[in-house]
Each structure stands twice: as structure tokens, then as C-alpha cells.
C-alpha positions in Angstrom: 98.3 75.7 132.5 98.2 79.3 133.8 101.0 80.3 131.8 99.5 78.9 128.7 96.3 80.8 129.0 98.6 84.0 129.8 100.2 83.5 126.5 96.8 83.1 124.7 95.7 86.2 126.4 98.8 88.1 125.1 98.1 86.8 121.6 94.6 88.0 121.6 95.4 91.1 123.2 98.0 92.0 120.5 95.6 90.8 117.5 92.8 93.2 119.1 95.1 96.1 119.6 97.5 95.4 116.8 95.5 94.6 113.7 93.3 97.8 113.9 96.4 99.8 114.6 98.4 98.5 111.7 95.1 99.0 109.3 94.9 102.6 110.7 98.4 103.6 109.8 98.1 102.0 106.6 94.9 103.8 105.8 96.4 107.1 107.0 99.5 106.7 104.9 97.7 105.7 101.8 95.2 108.7 102.2 97.9 111.2 102.7 99.7 109.7 99.6 96.4 110.0 97.6 96.0 113.6 98.8 99.4 114.5 97.8 99.4 113.1 94.4 96.0 115.1 93.7 97.4 118.2 94.9 100.5 117.7 92.8 98.2 117.1 89.8 96.4 120.2 90.5 99.6 122.4 90.8 101.6 120.8 87.8 98.9 119.3 85.7 97.7 120.5 82.3 94.0 121.3 82.0 92.3 120.5 78.9 88.6 119.6 77.8 88.4 115.9 77.0 85.5 113.7 75.4 83.9 110.8 77.1 84.7 107.9 75.0 83.4 105.1 77.1 82.9 103.5 80.6 85.0 101.4 82.6 82.9 99.1 85.0 84.1 98.6 88.5 82.6 95.7 90.4 81.7 96.7 94.1 81.3 94.2 97.0 77.6 95.0 97.3 76.9 93.8 93.9 76.2 97.3 92.7 78.6 98.3 89.9 80.0 101.9 89.5 81.3 103.4 86.3 84.4 105.4 85.7 84.4 107.6 82.5 87.0 106.8 79.8 88.0 110.0 78.1 90.0 110.9 74.9 92.1 113.5 74.5 95.3 115.0 72.6 98.3 116.2 74.6 100.1 119.4 73.7 102.5 117.2 71.7 99.6 115.8 69.7 99.4 112.1 71.1 95.9 110.8 71.5 95.3 109.4 75.1 92.5 107.4 76.4 92.3 106.8 80.0 89.8 106.0 82.8 89.3 109.2 85.2 89.2 107.6 88.6 87.9 110.6 90.6 84.6 110.5 88.6 83.1 107.4 89.5 79.2 107.0 89.4 76.3 104.5 89.7 75.2 105.4 86.3 77.2 105.0 83.0 78.5 108.3 81.5 77.0 109.6 78.5 79.5 109.1 75.5 80.9 112.1 73.5 80.1 114.5 76.3 82.9 117.0 76.9 84.7 116.8 80.2 87.2 119.2 81.7 90.0 117.2 83.1 93.7 117.8 84.3 96.4 115.3 83.3 99.9 114.9 84.1 102.1 115.8 81.1 104.8 113.4 82.2 102.2 110.5 82.6 99.1 111.5 80.3 97.2 108.4 81.8 97.2 110.0 85.0 94.2 112.2 84.8 91.3 113.6 87.0 88.2 115.5 86.5 88.5 119.4 87.2 85.3 119.1 89.0 86.3 116.7 91.7 84.7 117.6 95.1 86.9 115.1 97.0 90.2 113.5 96.5 89.4 110.5 98.7 92.4 111.0 100.8 90.6 112.5 103.7 88.0 109.9 104.2 90.9 107.3 104.4 92.7 109.5 107.1 89.6 109.9 109.0 88.9 106.3 108.9 92.5 105.5 109.8 92.3 107.7 112.8 89.3 106.0 113.7 91.1 102.6 113.7 93.8 104.1 115.8 91.5 105.4 118.3 89.8 101.8 118.5 93.3 100.5 119.0 94.0 103.0 121.9 90.9 102.1 123.6 91.2 98.6 123.2 94.8 98.9 124.6 93.5 100.5 127.8 90.8 98.1 128.1 93.0 95.0 128.0 95.6 96.6 130.1 93.2 98.1 132.9 91.1 95.2 132.8 93.6 92.8 134.0 93.6 90.6 130.9 97.2 90.5 130.7 97.7 89.3 134.5 
């Protein structure tokens, strides 16, 4: 019976330490990838003035929706593009026919972001990931030093 309870303790310890560690690493990787994509778009993208053509509603878990502006613009080649700008979400719907300065990827014009974006979201994900990793390290020391695996 002692070995069975020890096996359960190992499973619980692995869960308490492992799940936050995996979530932390995942958040860090996704945040760094997001940051890299934004920097690349800022470096290689085409700056243009688009027009807000509508709103894309995004349901939030708290029941409060956010809205992404759907913009319309013409590429240098003359193709008309309609796309949602995911870096400019708001709790209010965006006013139609208002100009908006954007940067789009000439290779994929559907990838666009607002020029006046204050943050790219990548840093927040990295900080949250580091918090999860710190929790995992603390939980690991608590479990090992507390004698839970003895």
C-alpha cells in the first residue's frame, strides 16, 4: 500500500510541476513567434492608408465582445483586399469609412497590422510564460524539499 501511495504522489507532483512548465514554455514560444512576425512585418511590410469597411466581432470568455476593424485597401499591383486587423481590437465597434494607416505583407496582403499598434502581444505572453515557469520551479522545490516523494 505504501508503494501505491508513492506512485500517486509522483503522478501528482509531475502534474503540479509539469503542466505549468509545459504551459510556460508554450506561452514563451508563441509569444516569441508573434513578436518575430510583427518585427518582420514592420521591417518588410508595405505601409498604406486603408479604409475601415466593417467590424469583425470576437466573443470573449467574460461575455464581453471585442471588435476588430475590417479594412479595405488596394495593393501596389491593384488588387483589392479586405482583411481584419488583429492588432487593433476594441470593446467598441470601429467607425466605417474612417482611414487607418496599416502595414501589410506584400507576399500575403491578408496579414496586416495597424501602424499605431502600441504592443504586439508577444511580450505579455513571454512574461506570462516566465511566470508559469517560475511557479513550476517553486513547486518542484516544494515537492522535493517537502518530502512528498519519499
